N, C-alpha and C positions, 0 to 999 in steps of 0.2 A: 831732549828729554830730562825734565825737572823732578828730581826724586825730594820728597818731603818725609818729616815724620812729624806727627801731632798726638797728643794725648787724646784718647777715645773719649767721645760722651755718651749719654744715654742714646741719643738718635743713631750710633753705630751698631747697636745691638744686632738689628736684621743682617748688617754686613759681615759681623763677626760671627755669626751664626750661620751665614753662607760660606765663609770661610774656614769654620769648624768642621763643616759636612765635607768640605771639598780636602780638609786634610784628612780626616777620618776614610773617606773614599781612598785617595792616595796610599793610606796605610792600611788598606784594605779593613777597616775597622768602622765602617758607616753604621752597622747595625748596633754598634755600642754609643752612638749619640742620644744622649737624652737630654740635651740643652733645648731650650726654646727662646726666643726674644723675650719673654716675661723672666724666665729663672736669671737670662744673663744680663739683664737691665737691675734685677734685684741684686745678684751676687758681685757683681762689677761696680756698680753707680749707688748700690743703696747704703743705709747705716751700716756700719760694722764692717763693710768691705774690706777683706785684706789682701784683693787684687786689683792689679792695676793692668790698663791695657794702652797700647798706642797702635795709630793706623799709619801704614807707609801709604804713603801716595804718590802715584807717576802722573804728572800733569794734571795735578789738582784730583785725581779719581783713584780711589782705594785699590791698593795692589797687592797688600799684604796686612798682616798685624801680628802682634806681639803680646803675650799675657804673660805676668809674671807677679811673684810674690816672694816677701823675705821670710827666710828661714832662719836656723841660728846653728852656730858651731860652737859646742863646749869647750873645744881646744883651743880655738880663737876667742873666746868669751866675744863674740861680735855677732851681729847679723850678717847674713848671705843674700844674696839676690838668687831666686831660684826661678828660671825660665821654665813656665808650663808648657807653652807652645809658641812657636815660630811659624809662619807661613807665609809664603810668597806664590801668587797665582801663575800658573803654568806659563803664559805669555810674557810674565817679567822676570821669570827665573834667569841668571846671568846677567842681568842688570846692574848690579851691585845692590839692589835694593835688601836681601838678606844679611849681607855684609853691614850696610847701614844701619839695620834694625839691631845686629848683634854691638856695634859700635855706640850707638844710643844707650843702650843699657848696660853697656861698660863703663860709660860716663856717670849714668845711675848711680850704680854700684860703689864708685869711687866717691862721688858728691854725698852719697848717705853713709859713707864710712864702712861699706861691705867688706870682708876680708876674703869672700868667695864670690865669684858668678859660675852658677852650675846648670846643667842641663842633662835630660835624657834622649838617645836618639835609638831608634831600631838598630838592630846589628846588620841589617841588610840593606840601609838606605845610603850608599855609596855616595850620592853626590851630596848628601848632608854632611857626612863623616869629611868628606875631601875641603868641603869649605871650612868645618870646625879645625881641622887638623892646619889647615893654612894659615890661620888667624893665630896659631899656636896652642890651642885646647888638647888637652891629653885625656883619652881615654882612662876610666878607673877602672883597672882589672882585679882589683882585689875584693871590690864589693860587688854584693847583688843584690837587687833592689827586689823587696817581698811588697804583696798587695793583698788585703783583706776587702772584699765588697759583698754586698746583698747578703744572701743567707749565711755565709761563714763571719761575717761580720756581726751580725745578727745574734748569730749562735755563741760567738765568744763573748759580748757584751753582755748576754744573758745568762752565761756561765758563771 
């Protein structure tokens, strides 16, 4: 079994959407997926895109993906790499594909001068938490993430 990682291209948008949908289903949130092939193509590959994506392949066939963007740390006065999503298909979990994606992104973070490599994980996702702790990642227990969407976002903007 040959594992490889390559930069995603616009022709991968349908595959990325399939992976996003599978991930959302795993996370019990498939009803929240608003992405379409057209939206992914524009947001990942269009002019002004701030996100990047890679595809993990097993024997030349897509087996997973990662999407990330750069954030910023005022304390470090440097950018950081924020992993938005990482997904490996059920049949390829345990193959090393997820760890290979994380290593790939860690190398990008270092090459780009990032001071941090961060992501979020659902507190019930024990398999992912075990992988993250095995590579030396630590949870941030002092921080609570907040989010505004939909009507609440619109209301704040209009106030």
